[in-house]
N, C-alpha and C positions, 0 to 999 in steps of 0.2 A: 540381301544377298540371294543371287538367283539360285536356283537347283542346281546343287552340285559344283557351285563355281568355287567354292572356300575351300581350301586344304589347310588346316590350322598346323602349327608344329607343338608337339606335344611335349612335355617335359615330366621326367619320372620326380613325382613327390618323395620317392623312398630309392634307397641306392640300389640303381641297376634294374628295378623292378616295376613296371608300370601296374598300375591298379584302374582298373574299369569298374564303373556303375551303370549297371541296366537298368533303365527306368521308364518304360514303357506304357501306354496305355494298351486296351485291347486292341487286337488287330482283326477287328471283323470276321471272316471265315476261317481266317488262317489259325486263330487260337486266342486264348485269353491273353491278360495282361501278363499271369503268371507264367504260361506257358512261353510267350515271345520273351521274357525275360531270361529265362532260364537257357533259351536257345541262344541268347546275344553272350550271356555270360559262360557259355560251353565254347562258343567260337573265339572269345577273348583268352581264354585259358589254354585252346589249341595254340594259340600264337605265343603264349609264354608271358602272359599276364596274368594279374589274380584278378577276381571280379567279385563284386557284390551284386545282389538281385533286389531291386525294389518296384515291383509291380504297382503301377499307379491306376487312379480314376479320378474322373471329375466328377462324379455323382450319378453316371449314367452306369450302362451295362458293366456288370462285374465289381461295383462298389462294396457289395458285403465281403467278396473272396479278398480283394485288395487289404480292406481293414482286418480280416479275419475275426477270430474269436470261436467262441463254442458253436456247433450248428444247434439252431433250432428251426423248427417247422410250425405253423398253425395253420388252420382251416378257416378262411375267410372267402366273404363272397367276392366272387371275380368281376371286371369291369364290366360284364354283360348280365351279371347275377348268378350264375353256376358258380357252385364252390370250388375252390381251387386251394391246393396246399400249397402254403408260401413260404419259403426257406428266408430265415432271417439269421442274425449274429449276436451273440451275448460277449460282451467283452468283460468278464467278470474282475480280470485284475487291473482295470481301469479306475480310475478316482475321479468323479463317482461310476459306479459301475453304469456301463453304455451298452445300447442297444443299437444296431447299426441296421438300416431296413432298406428296401428297393422298393419304389412304385412299381417297377416293371415286374415283380414278384408277384404283386397283387393285383396291380390294376393296370396291368403293362398293354399294350398294343398287340404283341406277340399271342396273349392268353384270349384275345378277342378275334384270333384270327387273320391279323394283319388289317392294312388297310379297307383291302377288299370286302372281309366280313365284318367291319367295325361297325356298328350303328352310332355314328358321333354325338347323335343329340340325347342318347340311352346312355353311354359308357359314363360310369362311375368310379370315385375313388372309395367308395364304403369299405371296401375292403382292405385299403391301406390304413383308415382310421382305426378299423378292427385290430390289424396288425400293429400298430399302435400300442393299442390298449392291453396287447396279450404282453408284449414287450415290458409295460409297465407292471403288469400283474406277475412278471416273473422277476420282478426287483429291479429293472433299468431305472437309473434317476436322471441319464440323460439318454434321449433317444435321435439318433439322427438320420435322417430320410433321405435317399438320394433319389431325386426327382426326377431322373431321366428314364423316358421310354413309357411314358403314360399313351392308354387309349382315349383318355377323356380331356374334356373342354371344359369340367364342372364348377371350376374356380374353387376347387377342393371341399364344396358343398357337400357330398356324399362321406369325405373322413370327417368333416366337422358335426356332423348328424351322429355318424358312429361313435364318437368321443363325447357328446354333449351327456351331462352337462360338463362346462369349462372347468369343473372344480376337480373333476377326475385327474386332471393332469397337476395338481397341487405338488409343488415338491419337485416337479419334474423340469428338468432343461431339455427344451425342443428346437432343433436343428433341421432346417431346410437346405440341403446342401444341392448346390444347382451349380449350372455348366451355362446359363445365359444370362442375360442383362434384361431381358424382356420384361417390361411392366404387365400390369395384371390385366387389363383392357386389352392390351395387344395380344394375348395369348390367341386367340382365335385367327386373328388376322394372319399372325405367322407361323403357329402349328397345325391348324385345324386341317387345313385340305392333306396334309401328309398322315393325318388320323383318318382319311376317307371322306370328309365332309364336302357338300358341294358348295357351291357359292351361295345358294339361300340358306343353308345350314349355317356357314360362317357367319352370315348375318343374324341370325338367330342366337348363335352361340355369343357371339359379341354383345347382342342387348342383354343376354343373360349376364356377362359377367360386369355390365355396367350396373344392372340391379344389385348383383351381389354384393359389388363396391359399397353401394350405398348401404346394404343390411348390415353388411359388416362393420361399416361406421357408425351406424345408429346401434347394433346391440351390442358391440365391443370396446365403440370409440376409438378404434383405429383404420385410418386410411391406406388400406394394403395398397391401392394404386399408385400413391407417392414412392414405392420401395422396390429400388433395382430388382430383379432377378424374381421379383412376386409372382412372374406369369409362368415361371419354369412349372412342368408337369401339366400344363394346362391352367394354370391358376391355382394347382395344389399348394404352392409356396406361399401364395397370397392368403388361402384359406387357412393354414396352419399359422400364419403370422396373427390373422385374429384370435388364434389361440395364445398368443405369447410366444412364438415361434422367433428364431433369428435366422435370416438368411445368408448364409456363408457359402461362397465358390466352395463346392465340392473339392477340386485340386486343394485347397488350403487345410481342409479336415484332412484328407488321407495324408498331404504332406507334414501334418503335425504329428499325427497319431503314428506315422512310421521314422520321424525323426529324420526327413530326408534332407534338411539343410547340412546336418553334420556329416552325413555319408557323402553329399557333394562335395562338401570341403574336404574329404578324405581322399578324393578320386582325382586322378590324370585327365581321365576323359569320361565324360558322361553319352551314354547314348539313350537316346528315348525315340519312341514310335507312335504312328498312329495311322489309321488307313487313308485319311486324306486329309491334306494339309492348305488349311486356307486361312483367309483373314480372322474367320472365327477360332483358330487356334491360338491365338495370340489375344483371345478375350476369355480367360476362364478357363481354359481345356488344359491339358496335361502338359502337351508339348509347349506350349506359351509360358506355363509355369516351371517347367524344368529350365526352359533357358533363362527366364528371367531371374530365377535364384542363382543357376551358375554363373551367370554374366555378373551378379553383384558379389560372387566367391571366386572369381576370376578362375572357373573350370571352363575349358573348352565343350562343346556338344556338338554331338552329331544326330539329325533326325531321320529315321528310317521311314519312309512311308511308301505306301501302295501307289498313289495320286498326289501330285502336286499342283495346285493353282498357280501359274505365273504372276510373280510379283517379288517383291523388295522385302527378304524377310531379316531377322535378326544380325546387326553385324556379328561376323566370325560365327554364324550358324553354316555347318556343311549338311545339306540338305542332300539325301540319297534317295533317288526315286526307283522303286520296285514294282514293275506290274506285273499284271498277273499269270503272264503265259511263260514257261520255262525255255531257255533259250539253248542250243545244240551246244555252244562252245564256253569255254571257261569265263568269267567275268572278274573285272578287277574294277575296284569302287572308285569313283571319282571319272571313269573313264566312257561312261554312259549307263542306259539303262540296266538293271540285273532283272532278269526275268523269272518269273515262278509260274508255275503250271497250275492247271486246273483241278489236281490231283487232289488227295487229302491233305488236311492242316498238317500232319506229320512230316509229309516230303516237304512243303512249304517251310517249317521249321528246321529241317534238316539243312536245307537249301540256305537258309538266313545264317544258321550256324557256321556254313562253310566260307560264305562270303564274308562275314565278319573276320573271319579269321584270316582270310586272304587280305582282306582291307588293312588289320592291325599288323602284319608282316610285311606289307607294302613299303618300298622306298619312299621318304618323305614322312614317316610318322616319326 
């Protein structure tokens, strides 16, 4: 269904009271998934609905915040060697005790100064390996690593070396939470340019990944190149697989830990959100995961996005595109673009709250 073309009819599951579930991903510069969920829910309540908030992540930015748990912080090596303070979460009330980490917090591109200042051939995931061992030392028996946002294309070699020997992970379940299906040897070709690598550097990084695939096969008896998603995090996921990790879509991890299916089943409508809607949104990312789960449960979905590629989306999905410039007049969902300004994220969230309320109060709901 094209952008803004479908306006479903929603019916209350509860006598006279409509219930909304706000289940967004992070929304770039406007705010985190938690902030966006809160704004959507406030708008629903203004319209007389009840609302629940479930901020989500697919393993990228904001993964730790979405899963929750006790805040921890460890000093580890950054992507280019300088020590960084990396935050992570310990979920002590889960069974087994779980730790949630983000590669972006220890080995992230932002920590390297972005693609302009990153040294693509030198960037390492060693700090992520150190962070994994810090979580194990704190008592975690399940360590979940969100693989999005890395600076490196080292195939996870830095992390593998930091963890060695492999026996240090005895009794620990390791999970690589990914948002892509890219395979190990393709990681440089697909991702390295965005990390600042030149054409010749991409060729060198690709050759390094081919050698690492063979090394992991020889040393650990595992062909990481055969596993979908093993190229996530510049091949970090594949490196973790060599140590016994499972590769799982980050959305599935987040959805299971927050009880998403039950919350969707209890809602009359779900509003999800992400910054850019495209084909990849339906290949392991939050919007696609929410839409698929809601479709199975018979709950209609609205996706609020800043940008949307032209395309045919899931049947029954209403897509609302909200560009980055505020307009001067009132907005009505479904009638055209809803404009956001270039000011503070707080102003964006206030406007999102207002137009959600207007949409839910509008005729045809």
